[in-house]
C-alpha positions, 0 to 999 in steps of 0.5 A: 934293185930288181928290174923288169921290162915293158913297152908301157907302164901307166900309172894309175888305174882310173879310167883314163889309164885303163882306157889307154891300157886296153887299147895299147895292149890289144895293139900287141904292146906289153903293158903294165898298170900300177895302182897304189890302192887295193882295188883298181878304177879310181874314182870310177870304182866301187867298195862295200860298206855295211852290205851296200855297193858304194861309189868311190866317185861317179856312179853314172856312166854317160853314153858316148866315150865310155860306151864306145870303150866298152863296145870296142873291148867286147864288154857286154853293155846290155846289163847296164841300167839306163837313166833317161828321165830327169825331174827338176824339183822346183819350189818344192815339186818335181817336174818330168822334163826330157834332158833335150828341152831341160833349160827352156822347159825348166825356165817356162815353169819358172816363169809360169810359178812366178807369175802365179806367185805374184798374182797371188800376192798382188805384187809385181814380178821381175820378168823371166824374159824367156823368149830373150834369154832363149834367143840369146842362148841359141845365138850363143851357141852358134857364135861363141868366141873362144876368148870371151871372158864374160862369166855365165852370170853377167851374160844372163844379166843381159836379159833378166835379174830374176833369181830363180832363173839364175839359180836355174843357170847356177844348178845346171853349171855346177851340177854338170860343169863343176863351176858356178855361174859367176866363176865359169866364163861364157865361152866355156859354158857353150862348148859343153857337150851335153849328155842326154842319157846315162847308165848305172852298172848294177854290180857296181863301176868296179866290175867294169873296171875289172873287166877292162883289167882283164883286157889289159892282162891278155897282154900285160899285167895289172898290180894293185897295192904297187905305188909308183915312187919315181919316174926316171928321166935320163937325157931328157926322156923317161926310161923307167918307173920305180915302183914299190911292190911287197915292200921292195923297190922294182924298177920297170924299164919301158919305152913310154910312160903314162900318168893317170895321176894328174898332171901335178903328180905327174911332175912331182914323180918326174921332178920338176926340174925336168919341165920347162917353166912355160909348162908349169906356169900353164899348169898353175893356170888351167889346173882348177880342181873342183870340190864338192861333197858326195852324200850317200843316204840310206833308209828303211823307206824310199825318200825321193822318186819312189817307183821311178826306176830310170829317173834322177832329180836336179834340185833347185833352190837348195843350199848345197845339194844339186843332184840326187840319184835314187840308186835303190830304184834303179839298181837294187842289186847294189843295196841290202834287202829292205833298204834304199839308198840315195846318192846326192851331189853338193857343191860348196859356196866357191869352187876356187877356194878350199871349203870349210867341210864342217860348215858345208856338212851343216848346210848339206844337212839342212838341205837333207831334212828340207827335201826329205821329209822322212829322213829323220824318222827313216834314214841316215847318212851312210857315208859322206865324203868330202872331194876338196880342191887340196886333197888327192880326189877332187870332184874334178881336177880341172873345170870345163874347157881348162884341161892340160895337153896330154903331152908333156915336155918329156916326149915319151911321157904322157898324162890322161884323166881329168886333168887333160880333158879335151874341150867341151868334155868333163869327167868320165866321158873326158877321162876316156876320150884322153885315153883314146887321144894318148893311146893314138899318139903312143901307137904312132910313136912306137 
């Protein structure tokens, strides 16, 4: 078997892996990134389909950790398109609500609409109790107990039974925190670090991934179509990675291995026998992959937020669809001439159990017909992807505040990515932060 030598091998070119790779390569460590697919970026990438440049997963780039990384790597962020306006669709009408006042303002609108409807129909209404909810909301933000297991729904029931209010909080939880209010502990909800500004890359996220790869290649390599087959562990340390390249296996000897494949896959690659029972137990408890369905809808006319070039829409009262992003409004470069495209994220009924994909798709199609009246005449579902909890690419490998530690029982083997996000972070920013954290640990070791 052929052998090669690197200081660091990083398995997987998702954003967590690319973050660690760029930081360590720039520090002078000879770094190799191996990717099993023919493109880099993982769920932060782009593929072409019928002339459209489509996201493989997340399309929004949140301000904060990601922007920090791009700036430090000398990547121009001025071309990124800001998405600063958030619209809440409530009872079929869209309301422009600034992100920083999203929750109280949405509740205020719900309160007014409920009162108007009750007055019209001459019936008593279930009170929203806005002032009590917000007093409890801000009080909780200041005094959160880490071990509190009360769910978000149960906490909210202290103040109101109003279904519209519960719906608003559930939309917030599923859209941003990847779990329903009846599943997510209130202690985790109030640790969430809200993001108020997002961007979209006009050439797709793959263009950013490629720029990060170029930074790595100044002092290392990025291999695509090269799956890692095994992490070799000898005398308690990772000594090499077996990689398949062009049909043959190569042993890459190294000092550090970083896995961006998820904690479970890391264990499988290195062998369960090399991990103690406590680590495996924690992994079973803390990894809670979150399912969703992504629907990309093409049309020959705008289906929502026409003329709004920096906004997204949060839908309340839907069966499944929670978030809608009119990509063609913001980045027409990603769309063929004469076409429009919206990106919708939909949540299944449970984030704890495998979803019935066929049933969930039926529910999404009903939502599409209800919320986009011109769809049947002018639109079509271009792509729909089920991100389940049992396949390789869930929406997220664990819920908010349930991440695994990046360190493993093998002292020179680390995880990065969305299976080991820090408390309060999720998805894209959490993956980048994990890359920073591990790069710092590795630099100290080496």
